[in-house]
C-alpha positions as CSV (number, residue, x, y, z in Angstrom):
1,M,-61.3,-15.9,-32.1
2,K,-59.1,-13.1,-30.9
3,Q,-58.0,-15.1,-27.9
4,K,-57.2,-18.1,-30.0
5,K,-55.2,-16.0,-32.4
6,A,-53.3,-14.4,-29.6
7,W,-52.4,-17.7,-28.0
8,R,-51.4,-19.1,-31.4
9,I,-48.9,-16.2,-31.7
10,V,-47.6,-16.9,-28.2
11,K,-47.1,-20.5,-29.0
12,E,-45.3,-19.5,-32.2
13,V,-43.0,-17.3,-30.3
14,I,-42.2,-20.1,-27.8
15,G,-41.6,-22.5,-30.6
16,E,-39.1,-20.1,-32.2
17,A,-37.2,-19.2,-29.1
18,D,-34.6,-21.0,-27.1
19,I,-35.0,-18.8,-24.0
20,V,-38.3,-17.3,-23.1
21,V,-38.3,-14.2,-20.8
22,E,-41.7,-13.7,-19.1
23,V,-42.0,-10.0,-18.3
24,V,-44.0,-9.3,-15.1
25,D,-44.9,-6.1,-13.3
26,A,-43.1,-6.3,-9.9
27,R,-45.9,-4.4,-8.2
28,D,-48.4,-7.2,-9.0
29,P,-46.5,-10.4,-9.6
30,I,-49.4,-12.8,-9.0
31,G,-51.6,-10.8,-11.3
32,T,-49.1,-10.5,-14.1
33,R,-47.5,-13.9,-14.1
34,N,-49.3,-16.4,-16.3
35,R,-49.1,-20.0,-15.2
36,K,-50.5,-21.3,-18.5
37,L,-47.6,-19.6,-20.3
38,E,-45.1,-20.9,-17.9
39,R,-46.4,-24.5,-18.4
40,M,-46.2,-24.1,-22.1
41,V,-42.6,-23.0,-22.0
42,I,-41.5,-25.7,-19.5
43,E,-43.3,-28.5,-21.5
44,S,-41.7,-27.3,-24.7
45,G,-38.3,-27.8,-23.1
46,K,-37.2,-24.2,-23.5
47,K,-35.4,-22.2,-20.9
48,L,-37.6,-19.8,-18.8
49,L,-36.6,-16.6,-17.0
50,I,-38.9,-14.3,-15.1
51,V,-38.1,-10.6,-15.3
52,M,-39.8,-8.4,-12.8
53,N,-39.9,-5.0,-14.4
54,K,-40.6,-1.7,-12.5
55,A,-38.7,-3.0,-9.6
56,D,-37.8,0.6,-8.6
57,L,-41.4,0.8,-7.3
58,V,-41.2,-2.1,-4.8
59,P,-39.0,-2.5,-1.6
60,K,-35.7,-4.2,-2.2
61,E,-36.2,-6.6,0.8
62,W,-39.5,-7.8,-0.6
63,A,-38.0,-8.3,-4.0
64,E,-35.2,-10.4,-2.5
65,E,-37.6,-12.5,-0.5
66,Y,-39.8,-13.2,-3.6
67,K,-36.7,-14.2,-5.6
68,K,-35.8,-16.8,-2.9
69,R,-39.2,-18.3,-2.9
70,S,-39.6,-18.6,-6.7
71,E,-39.2,-22.0,-8.3
72,I,-38.3,-20.3,-11.6
73,P,-35.2,-18.0,-11.9
74,V,-36.2,-14.3,-11.3
75,I,-34.4,-11.1,-12.1
76,F,-35.7,-7.7,-10.9
77,I,-35.1,-4.7,-13.2
78,S,-36.3,-1.2,-14.0
79,A,-36.2,-0.8,-17.8
80,R,-37.4,2.8,-17.5
81,E,-34.6,3.7,-15.1
82,R,-32.0,1.4,-16.9
83,K,-31.4,-0.4,-13.7
84,G,-30.7,-4.2,-13.7
85,T,-30.6,-4.5,-17.4
86,G,-26.9,-5.3,-17.3
87,I,-27.7,-8.2,-14.9
88,L,-30.4,-9.4,-17.3
89,R,-27.9,-9.3,-20.2
90,K,-25.4,-11.4,-18.2
91,E,-28.0,-13.9,-17.1
92,L,-29.1,-14.4,-20.8
93,K,-25.4,-15.0,-21.8
94,K,-25.1,-17.5,-18.9
95,M,-28.2,-19.3,-20.0
96,A,-27.1,-19.3,-23.6
97,K,-23.9,-21.1,-22.6
98,T,-26.0,-24.2,-21.6
99,I,-27.6,-24.4,-25.0
100,D,-25.8,-26.3,-27.7
101,K,-26.5,-23.9,-30.6
102,D,-24.6,-21.4,-32.7
103,K,-27.5,-19.0,-32.6
104,V,-29.5,-18.8,-29.3
105,K,-32.8,-16.9,-29.7
106,V,-34.5,-15.0,-26.9
107,A,-38.2,-14.0,-26.8
108,L,-40.0,-11.7,-24.4
109,I,-43.6,-12.6,-23.6
110,G,-46.1,-11.1,-21.1
111,Y,-49.3,-9.2,-20.6
112,P,-49.9,-5.8,-22.1
113,N,-48.3,-2.8,-20.3
114,V,-45.7,-4.7,-18.3
115,G,-42.8,-3.1,-20.2
116,K,-41.8,-5.7,-22.8
117,S,-41.1,-3.3,-25.6
118,T,-39.1,-1.0,-23.3
119,I,-36.9,-4.0,-22.3
120,I,-36.4,-4.9,-25.9
121,N,-35.3,-1.4,-26.8
122,V,-32.9,-1.3,-23.8
123,L,-31.4,-4.6,-24.8
124,K,-31.1,-3.6,-28.4
125,G,-29.4,-0.2,-27.5
126,K,-26.0,0.2,-28.9
127,H,-25.3,-3.5,-28.6
128,A,-27.6,-4.4,-31.5
129,V,-25.2,-4.8,-34.4
130,G,-27.4,-6.4,-37.1
131,T,-30.7,-8.1,-37.9
132,A,-31.7,-11.3,-39.6
133,P,-35.0,-12.6,-41.0
134,I,-36.6,-15.6,-39.3
135,P,-37.4,-18.3,-41.8
136,G,-41.0,-19.5,-41.6
137,Y,-41.8,-17.1,-38.8
138,T,-44.5,-14.4,-38.9
139,K,-43.9,-12.2,-41.9
140,G,-41.8,-9.1,-41.3
141,K,-40.3,-10.2,-38.0
142,H,-36.6,-10.2,-37.4
143,L,-33.9,-11.3,-35.0
144,I,-31.6,-8.7,-33.5
145,R,-28.1,-9.6,-32.7
146,L,-27.1,-8.9,-29.1
147,T,-23.8,-10.9,-29.1
148,K,-22.1,-13.4,-31.4
149,R,-24.4,-16.2,-30.2
150,L,-27.3,-14.3,-28.6
151,W,-30.2,-13.0,-30.8
152,L,-33.4,-11.3,-29.7
153,L,-36.8,-11.5,-31.4
154,D,-37.7,-7.9,-32.2
155,T,-41.4,-8.2,-31.3
156,P,-42.8,-9.4,-28.0
157,G,-45.4,-12.1,-27.6
158,V,-48.6,-10.6,-25.9
159,V,-50.4,-12.9,-23.5
160,P,-54.2,-12.4,-23.9
161,I,-56.4,-11.6,-20.9
162,D,-58.7,-14.6,-20.7
163,D,-61.5,-13.4,-18.5
164,F,-63.4,-10.2,-17.7
165,D,-62.4,-10.0,-14.0
166,E,-58.7,-10.0,-15.0
167,L,-59.4,-7.4,-17.7
168,V,-61.0,-5.1,-15.0
169,I,-58.1,-5.7,-12.5
170,K,-55.5,-4.9,-15.1
171,G,-57.3,-1.7,-16.0
172,G,-58.6,-2.8,-19.4
173,F,-62.2,-1.9,-18.5
174,P,-63.2,1.3,-16.6
175,A,-64.4,0.6,-13.0
176,D,-67.2,3.1,-13.3
177,K,-68.8,1.2,-16.2
178,I,-68.8,-2.2,-14.5
179,E,-72.3,-3.5,-14.0
180,E,-71.3,-6.2,-11.5
181,P,-68.1,-5.0,-9.8
182,V,-68.2,-7.1,-6.6
183,K,-66.7,-10.3,-8.2
184,P,-63.5,-8.7,-9.6
185,A,-63.1,-6.6,-6.4
186,L,-63.2,-9.8,-4.3
187,K,-60.7,-11.5,-6.7
188,L,-58.4,-8.5,-6.3
189,I,-58.7,-8.6,-2.5
190,R,-57.9,-12.3,-2.6
191,R,-54.8,-11.6,-4.7
192,I,-53.6,-8.9,-2.3
193,L,-54.0,-11.3,0.6
194,E,-51.9,-13.8,-1.2
195,T,-49.2,-11.3,-2.2
196,R,-48.9,-8.7,0.5
197,K,-51.9,-8.4,2.9
198,E,-50.1,-5.6,4.8
199,A,-51.2,-3.3,2.0
200,L,-54.8,-3.4,3.4
201,T,-53.6,-2.5,6.9
202,E,-51.5,0.4,5.6
203,K,-54.3,1.8,3.4
204,F,-57.4,1.0,5.3
205,D,-56.3,-0.1,8.8
206,I,-58.1,-3.4,8.4
207,R,-56.5,-5.9,10.8
208,E,-59.2,-8.4,11.5
209,F,-61.7,-9.9,9.0
210,R,-63.7,-13.0,8.2
211,D,-63.3,-13.2,4.5
212,E,-62.8,-11.1,1.3
213,E,-66.4,-9.7,1.4
214,D,-65.9,-8.6,5.1
215,I,-62.8,-6.7,4.0
216,L,-64.8,-5.0,1.2
217,R,-67.6,-4.1,3.6
218,K,-65.0,-2.6,6.1
219,I,-63.5,-0.5,3.3
220,G,-67.0,0.8,2.6
221,E,-67.5,1.7,6.2
222,R,-64.2,3.5,6.4
223,R,-64.9,5.5,3.2
224,G,-68.5,6.3,4.3
225,I,-70.1,4.6,1.3
226,I,-73.4,4.0,3.0
227,R,-76.9,3.4,1.6
228,E,-80.0,4.9,3.2
229,G,-80.7,2.9,6.3
230,G,-77.0,2.7,7.3
231,E,-75.8,-0.3,5.3
232,V,-72.6,-0.3,3.3
233,D,-73.3,0.0,-0.5
234,I,-71.2,-3.0,-1.4
235,E,-71.4,-2.5,-5.2
236,E,-70.4,1.2,-5.0
237,T,-67.6,0.3,-2.6
238,A,-66.3,-2.4,-5.1
239,R,-66.3,0.2,-7.9
240,W,-64.4,2.7,-5.7
241,F,-61.9,0.1,-4.7
242,L,-61.3,-1.1,-8.3
243,R,-60.9,2.6,-9.4
244,E,-58.3,3.2,-6.7
245,W,-56.4,0.1,-8.0
246,Q,-56.7,1.0,-11.7
247,T,-55.5,4.6,-11.2
248,G,-52.6,3.6,-9.0
249,R,-53.8,5.5,-5.9
250,F,-53.8,2.1,-4.1
251,T,-50.9,-0.3,-4.8
252,L,-49.4,-3.3,-2.9
253,F,-46.6,-1.0,-1.8
254,S,-47.1,2.5,-0.5
255,N,-44.4,5.0,-1.4
256,D,-43.8,6.7,1.9
257,E,-41.6,9.4,0.4
258,E,-44.4,10.4,-2.0
259,K,-47.0,10.4,0.8
260,K,-45.0,12.5,3.3
261,E,-46.8,15.8,3.9
262,E,-45.2,18.7,5.7
263,Y,-47.2,20.2,8.6
264,I,-46.6,21.7,12.0
265,E,-47.6,19.5,14.9
266,S,-50.1,21.7,16.9
267,F,-53.1,22.0,19.2
268,G,-51.6,19.8,21.9
269,E,-53.0,21.6,24.9
270,I,-56.4,22.0,23.3
271,L,-56.5,18.3,22.4
272,E,-55.6,17.3,26.0
273,V,-58.5,19.3,27.4
274,I,-60.8,17.7,24.7
275,K,-59.6,14.3,25.9
276,Q,-60.1,15.2,29.6
277,E,-63.6,16.4,29.0
278,N,-64.4,13.6,26.6
279,L,-65.6,15.9,23.9
280,T,-66.5,14.2,20.6
281,E,-68.9,16.7,19.1
282,P,-67.2,19.2,16.6
283,R,-69.8,22.0,17.3
284,I,-69.2,21.9,21.0
285,I,-65.4,21.8,20.5
286,L,-65.6,24.8,18.2
287,W,-67.9,26.7,20.5
288,K,-65.5,26.1,23.4
289,F,-62.1,26.7,21.6
290,R,-63.0,28.9,18.6
291,D,-60.9,31.9,19.7
292,L,-57.9,29.8,20.5
293,L,-58.2,27.8,17.2
294,E,-58.6,30.9,15.0
295,E,-55.2,32.1,16.3
296,Y,-53.6,29.2,14.4
297,V,-55.4,29.9,11.2
298,G,-53.1,31.0,8.4
299,S,-51.2,29.7,5.3
300,E,-49.1,27.2,7.3
301,K,-50.5,23.7,7.6
302,R,-51.0,22.6,11.1
303,F,-52.3,19.3,12.4
304,G,-53.0,17.5,15.7
305,A,-55.0,14.5,16.8
306,I,-55.9,12.5,19.9
307,E,-57.9,9.4,20.8
308,V,-61.0,10.1,22.8
309,G,-62.9,7.0,23.8
310,D,-63.7,5.0,20.6
311,F,-63.0,8.0,18.4
312,T,-60.2,10.2,17.1
313,V,-60.5,14.0,17.3
314,A,-58.4,15.8,14.8
315,I,-57.8,19.5,14.0
316,A,-56.2,20.8,10.9
317,T,-55.7,24.4,9.7
318,G,-54.0,26.1,6.7
319,F,-56.5,25.3,3.9
320,K,-58.4,27.5,1.4
321,K,-61.2,25.0,1.3
322,C,-62.6,22.8,4.0
323,P,-63.0,19.6,1.9
324,N,-59.3,19.8,1.3
325,A,-58.7,19.8,5.0
326,I,-60.9,16.8,5.5
327,K,-59.0,14.9,2.8
328,F,-55.8,15.9,4.4
329,I,-56.9,14.6,7.8
330,E,-58.0,11.3,6.3
331,R,-54.6,10.9,4.5
332,I,-52.6,11.6,7.6
333,T,-54.7,9.4,10.0
334,G,-55.7,6.7,7.5
335,K,-59.2,6.9,9.0
336,N,-62.6,8.0,7.9
337,V,-64.1,11.4,8.9
338,I,-67.6,10.8,10.2
339,T,-68.5,14.4,11.2
340,S,-66.7,17.8,11.0
341,E,-67.1,21.5,11.5
342,C,-65.3,24.2,9.4
343,F,-64.0,27.5,10.7
344,G,-62.0,30.5,9.5
345,K,-62.3,33.0,6.6
346,K,-59.7,33.3,3.9
347,W,-57.7,30.5,5.4
348,K,-59.7,27.7,7.0
349,G,-59.5,24.9,9.5
350,V,-61.5,21.8,10.4
351,V,-62.4,20.0,13.6
352,A,-63.1,16.4,12.7
353,I,-64.2,13.2,14.4
354,L,-62.9,10.0,12.9
355,D,-63.9,6.4,13.6
């Protein structure tokens, strides 16, 4: 009943508007565009404009390419940063000129949390010089005057989330509480492959795979989410993957500036000897080089890594806790630590082997 009521309100909003603005999250355009909504608008004969909000969080080149490929007009903005809203206002004025009416009404529609209300507030701003009731429309709703001919519905239409998998992907249901997490995780992976598959390479270094399930399995291998017996725990991997997406730790676009970590490149001579002697056991490396390594231990972060056969040997110092050093190594290398040894006293370091 709730879904039917929500779609009824959306239909009512479309019926009232002359121009419908579908607000989409630029970080997840496939997931936050709604084809059913777009068909409803087009079939009703109303003008449709897609506004990609939060565009400050995606690369400009990608945004321009998406815009070129879209069959529906697209504008990229960041309502929070007040960027692009002037372009949006100009585009609405331009569209209004093609409509033979004295009062052209604009409605914003989209999923929850894509920024509809923020855009409405930005558009209203100091340009809103009056309001008018909408006859026959939902009680209490008004139009806000933007220009002499252009009027804005003061309340957005909210597109309902029709199925549980979408609810999970959009963060509407906690990943840790999902009884069957694999299906939504595979759906999310499929969406990432359609939108920007490079995200999987950047985050998990997955370059070759058979299908979505193979990707999920490889993620589990890299994160060390393994059952007794050595097999990947696919369900727990799915929960972990969905949790990373819901919390924003994994997105389609990595923010390199945020991820930059300062450290001093070190251990070059030690690592060269490790490579020459084909050492891939942390205890042996630590036994052989402990005195040299402990000279590096202090408050400054130091890091070095080298390929040895099928593995990567990494050394990091400058941490108060060894688990923090391991996480640091995994972030820097994008690989999974399979075994490690800690050394040091107040300030610590780690010798780690990565696959």
